[in-house]
N, CA, C and O atoms as a GROMACS GRO file, in nm:
protein
  468
    1MET      N    1   1.037   1.066  -0.040
    1MET     CA    2   0.987   1.202  -0.038
    1MET      C    3   1.012   1.265   0.096
    1MET      O    4   1.005   1.198   0.200
    2LYS      N    5   1.042   1.392   0.096
    2LYS     CA    6   1.064   1.464   0.220
    2LYS      C    7   0.930   1.500   0.282
    2LYS      O    8   0.831   1.518   0.211
    3ASP      N    9   0.925   1.511   0.414
    3ASP     CA   10   0.802   1.544   0.483
    3ASP      C   11   0.812   1.686   0.538
    3ASP      O   12   0.800   1.706   0.659
    4ASN      N   13   0.835   1.784   0.452
    4ASN     CA   14   0.847   1.923   0.493
    4ASN      C   15   0.710   1.987   0.505
    4ASN      O   16   0.666   2.058   0.415
    5GLY      N   17   0.643   1.963   0.616
    5GLY     CA   18   0.512   2.020   0.633
    5GLY      C   19   0.401   1.920   0.600
    5GLY      O   20   0.284   1.944   0.629
    6SER      N   21   0.437   1.808   0.540
    6SER     CA   22   0.344   1.700   0.511
    6SER      C   23   0.214   1.749   0.446
    6SER      O   24   0.105   1.728   0.500
    7TRP      N   25   0.225   1.813   0.331
    7TRP     CA   26   0.107   1.862   0.262
    7TRP      C   27   0.016   1.747   0.221
    7TRP      O   28  -0.106   1.762   0.217
    8HIS      N   29   0.076   1.631   0.189
    8HIS     CA   30  -0.007   1.517   0.148
    8HIS      C   31  -0.083   1.462   0.268
    8HIS      O   32  -0.197   1.416   0.255
    9GLY      N   33  -0.021   1.467   0.386
    9GLY     CA   34  -0.091   1.424   0.508
    9GLY      C   35  -0.208   1.515   0.540
    9GLY      O   36  -0.314   1.470   0.583
   10LYS      N   37  -0.188   1.645   0.520
   10LYS     CA   38  -0.296   1.741   0.544
   10LYS      C   39  -0.409   1.721   0.444
   10LYS      O   40  -0.526   1.728   0.479
   11LEU      N   41  -0.372   1.695   0.319
   11LEU     CA   42  -0.472   1.670   0.215
   11LEU      C   43  -0.552   1.544   0.248
   11LEU      O   44  -0.674   1.543   0.234
   12ARG      N   45  -0.482   1.439   0.290
   12ARG     CA   46  -0.549   1.315   0.323
   12ARG      C   47  -0.644   1.336   0.442
   12ARG      O   48  -0.756   1.285   0.441
   13ALA      N   49  -0.600   1.410   0.544
   13ALA     CA   50  -0.685   1.435   0.660
   13ALA      C   51  -0.807   1.516   0.618
   13ALA      O   52  -0.918   1.491   0.666
   14LYS      N   53  -0.789   1.612   0.529
   14LYS     CA   54  -0.902   1.692   0.480
   14LYS      C   55  -0.998   1.605   0.401
   14LYS      O   56  -1.120   1.620   0.412
   15ALA      N   57  -0.944   1.514   0.320
   15ALA     CA   58  -1.029   1.425   0.241
   15ALA      C   59  -1.107   1.329   0.332
   15ALA      O   60  -1.220   1.293   0.300
   16LEU      N   61  -1.048   1.288   0.443
   16LEU     CA   62  -1.119   1.201   0.536
   16LEU      C   63  -1.239   1.272   0.596
   16LEU      O   64  -1.345   1.211   0.614
   17LYS      N   65  -1.224   1.401   0.627
   17LYS     CA   66  -1.333   1.477   0.685
   17LYS      C   67  -1.440   1.508   0.581
   17LYS      O   68  -1.559   1.511   0.613
   18ASN      N   69  -1.399   1.530   0.458
   18ASN     CA   70  -1.492   1.566   0.351
   18ASN      C   71  -1.457   1.487   0.227
   18ASN      O   72  -1.378   1.533   0.145
   19PRO      N   73  -1.517   1.366   0.210
   19PRO     CA   74  -1.480   1.281   0.098
   19PRO      C   75  -1.512   1.341  -0.039
   19PRO      O   76  -1.458   1.296  -0.140
   20GLU      N   77  -1.598   1.440  -0.044
   20GLU     CA   78  -1.636   1.501  -0.172
   20GLU      C   79  -1.552   1.626  -0.203
   20GLU      O   80  -1.596   1.713  -0.278
   21ILE      N   81  -1.435   1.634  -0.145
   21ILE     CA   82  -1.350   1.752  -0.163
   21ILE      C   83  -1.314   1.771  -0.311
   21ILE      O   84  -1.282   1.674  -0.380
   22ASN      N   85  -1.319   1.892  -0.358
   22ASN     CA   86  -1.282   1.924  -0.495
   22ASN      C   87  -1.139   1.977  -0.491
   22ASN      O   88  -1.110   2.074  -0.421
   23LEU      N   89  -1.052   1.916  -0.565
   23LEU     CA   90  -0.911   1.954  -0.564
   23LEU      C   91  -0.874   2.055  -0.672
   23LEU      O   92  -0.757   2.086  -0.692
   24LYS      N   93  -0.975   2.105  -0.742
   24LYS     CA   94  -0.950   2.196  -0.853
   24LYS      C   95  -0.870   2.319  -0.810
   24LYS      O   96  -0.777   2.360  -0.880
   25ASP      N   97  -0.906   2.375  -0.696
   25ASP     CA   98  -0.842   2.497  -0.650
   25ASP      C   99  -0.742   2.472  -0.537
   25ASP      O  100  -0.713   2.561  -0.458
   26PHE      N  101  -0.691   2.349  -0.530
   26PHE     CA  102  -0.595   2.314  -0.425
   26PHE      C  103  -0.472   2.403  -0.436
   26PHE      O  104  -0.412   2.416  -0.543
   27LYS      N  105  -0.434   2.463  -0.323
   27LYS     CA  106  -0.316   2.548  -0.321
   27LYS      C  107  -0.222   2.496  -0.211
   27LYS      O  108  -0.266   2.443  -0.109
   28ILE      N  109  -0.096   2.512  -0.236
   28ILE     CA  110   0.007   2.467  -0.141
   28ILE      C  111   0.071   2.589  -0.076
   28ILE      O  112   0.093   2.691  -0.142
   29ASP      N  113   0.101   2.579   0.052
   29ASP     CA  114   0.168   2.688   0.123
   29ASP      C  115   0.303   2.713   0.056
   29ASP      O  116   0.382   2.620   0.039
   30GLU      N  117   0.330   2.836   0.019
   30GLU     CA  118   0.454   2.869  -0.053
   30GLU      C  119   0.579   2.848   0.033
   30GLU      O  120   0.689   2.842  -0.021
   31ASN      N  121   0.564   2.838   0.165
   31ASN     CA  122   0.678   2.817   0.254
   31ASN      C  123   0.722   2.669   0.258
   31ASN      O  124   0.829   2.637   0.309
   32ILE      N  125   0.640   2.582   0.204
   32ILE     CA  126   0.674   2.440   0.203
   32ILE      C  127   0.757   2.410   0.079
   32ILE      O  128   0.716   2.440  -0.033
   33LYS      N  129   0.872   2.350   0.100
   33LYS     CA  130   0.960   2.317  -0.012
   33LYS      C  131   0.929   2.175  -0.059
   33LYS      O  132   0.927   2.081   0.021
   34LEU      N  133   0.905   2.161  -0.188
   34LEU     CA  134   0.869   2.030  -0.245
   34LEU      C  135   0.982   1.979  -0.331
   34LEU      O  136   1.049   2.055  -0.401
   35ASP      N  137   1.004   1.848  -0.326
   35ASP     CA  138   1.105   1.790  -0.415
   35ASP      C  139   1.037   1.760  -0.550
   35ASP      O  140   0.917   1.782  -0.565
   36ASP      N  141   1.112   1.709  -0.646
   36ASP     CA  142   1.062   1.685  -0.781
   36ASP      C  143   0.944   1.588  -0.782
   36ASP      O  144   0.847   1.608  -0.855
   37ASP      N  145   0.954   1.481  -0.703
   37ASP     CA  146   0.845   1.382  -0.697
   37ASP      C  147   0.716   1.446  -0.644
   37ASP      O  148   0.608   1.422  -0.698
   38GLU      N  149   0.728   1.526  -0.541
   38GLU     CA  150   0.611   1.591  -0.484
   38GLU      C  151   0.550   1.693  -0.581
   38GLU      O  152   0.428   1.704  -0.591
   39LEU      N  153   0.635   1.766  -0.654
   39LEU     CA  154   0.585   1.860  -0.754
   39LEU      C  155   0.508   1.785  -0.864
   39LEU      O  156   0.405   1.833  -0.911
   40GLU      N  157   0.559   1.668  -0.903
   40GLU     CA  158   0.492   1.588  -1.005
   40GLU      C  159   0.355   1.541  -0.954
   40GLU      O  160   0.257   1.543  -1.028
   41LEU      N  161   0.350   1.499  -0.828
   41LEU     CA  162   0.223   1.459  -0.768
   41LEU      C  163   0.126   1.576  -0.763
   41LEU      O  164   0.007   1.560  -0.790
   42LEU      N  165   0.176   1.694  -0.729
   42LEU     CA  166   0.092   1.812  -0.720
   42LEU      C  167   0.031   1.846  -0.856
   42LEU      O  168  -0.085   1.887  -0.862
   43LYS      N  169   0.108   1.830  -0.963
   43LYS     CA  170   0.055   1.856  -1.097
   43LYS      C  171  -0.064   1.762  -1.124
   43LYS      O  172  -0.163   1.804  -1.184
   44GLY      N  173  -0.053   1.639  -1.081
   44GLY     CA  174  -0.160   1.543  -1.103
   44GLY      C  175  -0.283   1.570  -1.018
   44GLY      O  176  -0.394   1.536  -1.057
   45ILE      N  177  -0.263   1.632  -0.902
   45ILE     CA  178  -0.374   1.660  -0.812
   45ILE      C  179  -0.458   1.776  -0.861
   45ILE      O  180  -0.580   1.770  -0.855
   46LYS      N  181  -0.394   1.881  -0.910
   46LYS     CA  182  -0.468   1.999  -0.952
   46LYS      C  183  -0.568   1.964  -1.061
   46LYS      O  184  -0.533   1.900  -1.160
   47GLY      N  185  -0.690   2.006  -1.041
   47GLY     CA  186  -0.796   1.980  -1.138
   47GLY      C  187  -0.862   1.845  -1.119
   47GLY      O  188  -0.953   1.809  -1.194
   48SER      N  189  -0.817   1.768  -1.019
   48SER     CA  190  -0.874   1.637  -0.994
   48SER      C  191  -0.988   1.648  -0.894
   48SER      O  192  -1.004   1.750  -0.826
   49LYS      N  193  -1.066   1.544  -0.885
   49LYS     CA  194  -1.169   1.536  -0.782
   49LYS      C  195  -1.142   1.410  -0.699
   49LYS      O  196  -1.111   1.305  -0.755
   50SER      N  197  -1.153   1.420  -0.570
   50SER     CA  198  -1.125   1.308  -0.484
   50SER      C  199  -1.224   1.196  -0.504
   50SER      O  200  -1.344   1.222  -0.518
   51ILE      N  201  -1.177   1.074  -0.505
   51ILE     CA  202  -1.265   0.959  -0.514
   51ILE      C  203  -1.267   0.884  -0.379
   51ILE      O  204  -1.317   0.772  -0.370
   52PHE      N  205  -1.212   0.946  -0.276
   52PHE     CA  206  -1.204   0.887  -0.144
   52PHE      C  207  -1.343   0.886  -0.081
   52PHE      O  208  -1.399   0.992  -0.053
   53THR      N  209  -1.399   0.769  -0.060
   53THR     CA  210  -1.533   0.755  -0.006
   53THR      C  211  -1.526   0.702   0.137
   53THR      O  212  -1.420   0.661   0.185
   54GLU      N  213  -1.640   0.703   0.202
   54GLU     CA  214  -1.649   0.645   0.337
   54GLU      C  215  -1.615   0.496   0.333
   54GLU      O  216  -1.553   0.443   0.426
   55GLU      N  217  -1.656   0.428   0.226
   55GLU     CA  218  -1.627   0.287   0.209
   55GLU      C  219  -1.477   0.263   0.197
   55GLU      O  220  -1.425   0.170   0.259
   56LEU      N  221  -1.406   0.345   0.119
   56LEU     CA  222  -1.262   0.333   0.109
   56LEU      C  223  -1.194   0.361   0.243
   56LEU      O  224  -1.098   0.294   0.280
   57SER      N  225  -1.244   0.460   0.312
   57SER     CA  226  -1.189   0.494   0.444
   57SER      C  227  -1.200   0.374   0.537
   57SER      O  228  -1.104   0.340   0.606
   58HIS      N  229  -1.315   0.311   0.539
   58HIS     CA  230  -1.336   0.194   0.625
   58HIS      C  231  -1.244   0.080   0.582
   58HIS      O  232  -1.182   0.014   0.666
   59TYR      N  233  -1.234   0.056   0.451
   59TYR     CA  234  -1.150  -0.051   0.398
   59TYR      C  235  -1.004  -0.032   0.442
   59TYR      O  236  -0.943  -0.125   0.495
   60TYR      N  237  -0.949   0.088   0.420
   60TYR     CA  238  -0.809   0.112   0.454
   60TYR      C  239  -0.786   0.113   0.605
   60TYR      O  240  -0.677   0.080   0.652
   61SER      N  241  -0.888   0.150   0.681
   61SER     CA  242  -0.877   0.141   0.827
   61SER      C  243  -0.863  -0.003   0.869
   61SER      O  244  -0.782  -0.036   0.955
   62GLN      N  245  -0.943  -0.091   0.807
   62GLN     CA  246  -0.937  -0.234   0.838
   62GLN      C  247  -0.802  -0.293   0.796
   62GLN      O  248  -0.745  -0.375   0.867
   63VAL      N  249  -0.752  -0.251   0.680
   63VAL     CA  250  -0.620  -0.298   0.634
   63VAL      C  251  -0.514  -0.261   0.736
   63VAL      O  252  -0.430  -0.344   0.771
   64ALA      N  253  -0.519  -0.138   0.784
   64ALA     CA  254  -0.420  -0.092   0.884
   64ALA      C  255  -0.432  -0.172   1.012
   64ALA      O  256  -0.331  -0.211   1.070
   65ILE      N  257  -0.554  -0.197   1.058
   65ILE     CA  258  -0.574  -0.275   1.180
   65ILE      C  259  -0.523  -0.417   1.162
   65ILE      O  260  -0.456  -0.471   1.251
   66ASN      N  261  -0.555  -0.478   1.048
   66ASN     CA  262  -0.513  -0.616   1.023
   66ASN      C  263  -0.362  -0.626   1.011
   66ASN      O  264  -0.304  -0.727   1.049
   67ASN      N  265  -0.298  -0.523   0.958
   67ASN     CA  266  -0.152  -0.526   0.944
   67ASN      C  267  -0.080  -0.514   1.078
   67ASN      O  268   0.038  -0.547   1.089
   68LYS      N  269  -0.153  -0.466   1.179
   68LYS     CA  270  -0.092  -0.454   1.311
   68LYS      C  271  -0.095  -0.585   1.388
   68LYS      O  272  -0.034  -0.597   1.494
   69LYS      N  273  -0.165  -0.685   1.334
   69LYS     CA  274  -0.171  -0.814   1.402
   69LYS      C  275  -0.030  -0.872   1.414
   69LYS      O  276   0.052  -0.860   1.324
   70ARG      N  277  -0.006  -0.934   1.527
   70ARG     CA  278   0.126  -0.988   1.553
   70ARG      C  279   0.155  -1.104   1.458
   70ARG      O  280   0.066  -1.182   1.424
   71THR      N  281   0.277  -1.114   1.417
   71THR     CA  282   0.320  -1.226   1.334
   71THR      C  283   0.429  -1.299   1.409
   71THR      O  284   0.492  -1.245   1.500
   72LYS      N  285   0.451  -1.422   1.370
   72LYS     CA  286   0.555  -1.504   1.431
   72LYS      C  287   0.664  -1.528   1.328
   72LYS      O  288   0.637  -1.549   1.209
   73GLN      N  289   0.786  -1.525   1.375
   73GLN     CA  290   0.898  -1.553   1.288
   73GLN      C  291   0.909  -1.703   1.269
   73GLN      O  292   0.888  -1.780   1.363
   74LEU      N  293   0.943  -1.745   1.149
   74LEU     CA  294   0.949  -1.887   1.118
   74LEU      C  295   1.081  -1.916   1.044
   74LEU      O  296   1.122  -1.841   0.955
   75SER      N  297   1.142  -2.023   1.082
   75SER     CA  298   1.262  -2.069   1.013
   75SER      C  299   1.224  -2.199   0.943
   75SER      O  300   1.170  -2.290   1.006
   76MET      N  301   1.253  -2.208   0.813
   76MET     CA  302   1.222  -2.330   0.743
   76MET      C  303   1.331  -2.366   0.644
   76MET      O  304   1.407  -2.279   0.600
   77ARG      N  305   1.339  -2.490   0.611
   77ARG     CA  306   1.440  -2.536   0.518
   77ARG      C  307   1.373  -2.567   0.385
   77ARG      O  308   1.269  -2.632   0.382
   78LEU      N  309   1.434  -2.520   0.276
   78LEU     CA  310   1.387  -2.550   0.141
   78LEU      C  311   1.503  -2.609   0.062
   78LEU      O  312   1.620  -2.582   0.091
   79THR      N  313   1.469  -2.688  -0.036
   79THR     CA  314   1.575  -2.735  -0.127
   79THR      C  315   1.623  -2.614  -0.205
   79THR      O  316   1.553  -2.513  -0.215
   80ASP      N  317   1.744  -2.625  -0.260
   80ASP     CA  318   1.796  -2.515  -0.343
   80ASP      C  319   1.701  -2.483  -0.457
   80ASP      O  320   1.677  -2.367  -0.490
   81GLU      N  321   1.646  -2.589  -0.518
   81GLU     CA  322   1.556  -2.570  -0.632
   81GLU      C  323   1.430  -2.493  -0.589
   81GLU      O  324   1.389  -2.399  -0.657
   82ASP      N  325   1.368  -2.533  -0.477
   82ASP     CA  326   1.247  -2.464  -0.430
   82ASP      C  327   1.279  -2.320  -0.393
   82ASP      O  328   1.200  -2.230  -0.421
   83PHE      N  329   1.393  -2.299  -0.331
   83PHE     CA  330   1.431  -2.162  -0.293
   83PHE      C  331   1.447  -2.074  -0.418
   83PHE      O  332   1.396  -1.962  -0.422
   84LEU      N  333   1.517  -2.125  -0.520
   84LEU     CA  334   1.534  -2.048  -0.643
   84LEU      C  335   1.403  -2.025  -0.713
   84LEU      O  336   1.381  -1.917  -0.768
   85LEU      N  337   1.313  -2.124  -0.712
   85LEU     CA  338   1.181  -2.107  -0.772
   85LEU      C  339   1.100  -2.001  -0.699
   85LEU      O  340   1.030  -1.920  -0.761
   86ALA      N  341   1.108  -2.001  -0.566
   86ALA     CA  342   1.036  -1.902  -0.487
   86ALA      C  343   1.089  -1.762  -0.516
   86ALA      O  344   1.011  -1.668  -0.530
   87ARG      N  345   1.221  -1.747  -0.523
   87ARG     CA  346   1.279  -1.615  -0.555
   87ARG      C  347   1.240  -1.570  -0.694
   87ARG      O  348   1.207  -1.454  -0.715
   88THR      N  349   1.242  -1.662  -0.790
   88THR     CA  350   1.207  -1.628  -0.928
   88THR      C  351   1.061  -1.589  -0.939
   88THR      O  352   1.027  -1.488  -1.002
   89LYS      N  353   0.974  -1.668  -0.876
   89LYS     CA  354   0.829  -1.639  -0.880
   89LYS      C  355   0.802  -1.506  -0.809
   89LYS      O  356   0.717  -1.428  -0.852
   90GLY      N  357   0.873  -1.480  -0.700
   90GLY     CA  358   0.858  -1.353  -0.629
   90GLY      C  359   0.895  -1.235  -0.718
   90GLY      O  360   0.825  -1.134  -0.721
   91LEU      N  361   1.006  -1.249  -0.792
   91LEU     CA  362   1.045  -1.144  -0.885
   91LEU      C  363   0.941  -1.123  -0.992
   91LEU      O  364   0.910  -1.009  -1.027
   92GLU      N  365   0.886  -1.233  -1.046
   92GLU     CA  366   0.782  -1.223  -1.147
   92GLU      C  367   0.657  -1.152  -1.096
   92GLU      O  368   0.594  -1.076  -1.169
   93GLU      N  369   0.623  -1.177  -0.970
   93GLU     CA  370   0.504  -1.117  -0.911
   93GLU      C  371   0.532  -0.979  -0.850
   93GLU      O  372   0.440  -0.909  -0.810
   94GLY      N  373   0.659  -0.942  -0.844
   94GLY     CA  374   0.693  -0.812  -0.785
   94GLY      C  375   0.687  -0.812  -0.633
   94GLY      O  376   0.661  -0.709  -0.571
   95LEU      N  377   0.710  -0.928  -0.575
   95LEU     CA  378   0.706  -0.945  -0.429
   95LEU      C  379   0.836  -1.003  -0.378
   95LEU      O  380   0.902  -1.078  -0.450
   96PRO      N  381   0.874  -0.971  -0.256
   96PRO     CA  382   0.985  -1.042  -0.194
   96PRO      C  383   0.943  -1.188  -0.178
   96PRO      O  384   0.826  -1.216  -0.150
   97TYR      N  385   1.036  -1.282  -0.194
   97TYR     CA  386   1.002  -1.423  -0.187
   97TYR      C  387   0.942  -1.459  -0.050
   97TYR      O  388   0.859  -1.550  -0.042
   98GLN      N  389   0.983  -1.390   0.056
   98GLN     CA  390   0.930  -1.418   0.189
   98GLN      C  391   0.779  -1.390   0.194
   98GLN      O  392   0.702  -1.468   0.250
   99VAL      N  393   0.738  -1.277   0.134
   99VAL     CA  394   0.597  -1.239   0.131
   99VAL      C  395   0.519  -1.340   0.047
   99VAL      O  396   0.409  -1.380   0.084
  100LEU      N  397   0.576  -1.380  -0.066
  100LEU     CA  398   0.512  -1.477  -0.153
  100LEU      C  399   0.489  -1.608  -0.077
  100LEU      O  400   0.378  -1.662  -0.078
  101LEU      N  401   0.592  -1.659  -0.012
  101LEU     CA  402   0.579  -1.786   0.061
  101LEU      C  403   0.478  -1.773   0.176
  101LEU      O  404   0.400  -1.865   0.202
  102SER      N  405   0.481  -1.660   0.245
  102SER     CA  406   0.386  -1.637   0.354
  102SER      C  407   0.242  -1.637   0.300
  102SER      O  408   0.153  -1.693   0.363
  103SER      N  409   0.221  -1.575   0.184
  103SER     CA  410   0.090  -1.568   0.122
  103SER      C  411   0.042  -1.708   0.080
  103SER      O  412  -0.074  -1.743   0.101
  104VAL      N  413   0.131  -1.786   0.023
  104VAL     CA  414   0.095  -1.922  -0.020
  104VAL      C  415   0.056  -2.006   0.101
  104VAL      O  416  -0.044  -2.077   0.097
  105VAL      N  417   0.134  -1.999   0.208
  105VAL     CA  418   0.104  -2.077   0.330
  105VAL      C  419  -0.031  -2.030   0.386
  105VAL      O  420  -0.115  -2.113   0.421
  106HIS      N  421  -0.052  -1.902   0.393
  106HIS     CA  422  -0.178  -1.847   0.447
  106HIS      C  423  -0.298  -1.897   0.366
  106HIS      O  424  -0.396  -1.945   0.423
  107LYS      N  425  -0.289  -1.884   0.234
  107LYS     CA  426  -0.400  -1.927   0.150
  107LYS      C  427  -0.425  -2.077   0.161
  107LYS      O  428  -0.540  -2.121   0.163
  108TRP      N  429  -0.318  -2.155   0.167
  108TRP     CA  430  -0.333  -2.299   0.179
  108TRP      C  431  -0.400  -2.338   0.312
  108TRP      O  432  -0.488  -2.424   0.315
  109LEU      N  433  -0.358  -2.272   0.421
  109LEU     CA  434  -0.415  -2.303   0.551
  109LEU      C  435  -0.561  -2.261   0.562
  109LEU      O  436  -0.637  -2.320   0.639
  110HIS      N  437  -0.600  -2.163   0.486
  110HIS     CA  438  -0.741  -2.116   0.488
  110HIS      C  439  -0.825  -2.177   0.377
  110HIS      O  440  -0.935  -2.131   0.350
  111GLY      N  441  -0.772  -2.281   0.313
  111GLY     CA  442  -0.849  -2.356   0.216
  111GLY      C  443  -0.870  -2.290   0.079
  111GLY      O  444  -0.962  -2.328   0.005
  112LYS      N  445  -0.788  -2.195   0.047
  112LYS     CA  446  -0.804  -2.125  -0.080
  112LYS      C  447  -0.727  -2.194  -0.193
  112LYS      O  448  -0.746  -2.161  -0.310
  113TYR      N  449  -0.641  -2.289  -0.159
  113TYR     CA  450  -0.574  -2.370  -0.259
  113TYR      C  451  -0.632  -2.511  -0.251
  113TYR      O  452  -0.643  -2.566  -0.142
  114LYS      N  453  -0.667  -2.568  -0.362
  114LYS     CA  454  -0.723  -2.702  -0.365
  114LYS      C  455  -0.620  -2.799  -0.422
  114LYS      O  456  -0.545  -2.764  -0.513
  115GLU      N  457  -0.617  -2.920  -0.368
  115GLU     CA  458  -0.525  -3.023  -0.415
  115GLU      C  459  -0.568  -3.072  -0.553
  115GLU      O  460  -0.686  -3.103  -0.574
  116VAL      N  461  -0.473  -3.078  -0.645
  116VAL     CA  462  -0.502  -3.127  -0.779
  116VAL      C  463  -0.457  -3.272  -0.787
  116VAL      O  464  -0.343  -3.306  -0.758
  117ALA      N  465  -0.551  -3.358  -0.828
  117ALA     CA  466  -0.520  -3.502  -0.834
  117ALA      C  467  -0.458  -3.541  -0.964
  117ALA      O  468  -0.427  -3.659  -0.984
   0.00000   0.00000   0.00000
C-alpha cells in the first residue's frame, strides 16, 4: 500500500488517544490518493466502531518492545530429510521454515515441549 498521507496511521493515532472512537462518520481528505486496497479497507471502516482498547494498546506495545530484542544469527546443519520436513511444515503453518525452527527451539528451551517416552 502507498503511504500518501498515511490516513491509516492518523486513524490509528486517533484511536490510541480515544479508544472509543466511532468510525461511522469517518471522512478521508479528498487530496489523499488511495489505491484499490486502501479503498477496500476504507469501505470496511465506514460504519464500524473501534474495538481498540487500552489493554490492546498495552499488548501491542509489549509486542513491539519484545520484537526489538536483539537476536543472534545461528548456523546449523540438518539432514536433507529434516530440512525438507521443516520446509513442508512451515508451508503448512504459513510460516517461513526459519521462523518455525526458531519457535520450536524457543519453546523447547523454555520447557513448553515435553519429552514423550
